C-alpha positions, 0 to 999 in steps of 0.5 A: 312370616311377612306382616302387615300393619293396621291402624284402627280407631275404636271407641274408648269403651271397646278399647278398654274391653279389649285390654281387659279381655287381653289381660284376662287371657294373659296376652298383650293387647296386640296378640289378643287382637291378632288372635281375634282377627285371625280366628275370624278370617279363617272362618268360612263365610256363608257364601263359602259354605254354600258354594258347592250347593250353589253350583249343584242346584237349579235355582237362579243365582238371583233367587239363591243370592236373596235366600243366602242374604236373608239367612245371613241377615236372620243370623245376624239379628239372632246374634244381636238378641 
């Protein structure tokens, strides 16, 4: 498998939390972060989930985009609570 190298800068508390969670899972930090990123990237986005619906309904693209964006914002707000 071909790989790509990334360098990221995180606040110290986030880095420490990642190290703690990696240890808890019995993984090296790089393996733990790779797993997190891979899992997130494989998840379909709202836009991908709604792609078929978007093609089959008669709502304008602008109106549908507004509705999808509102649903995304609402979901993100709910996760913060």
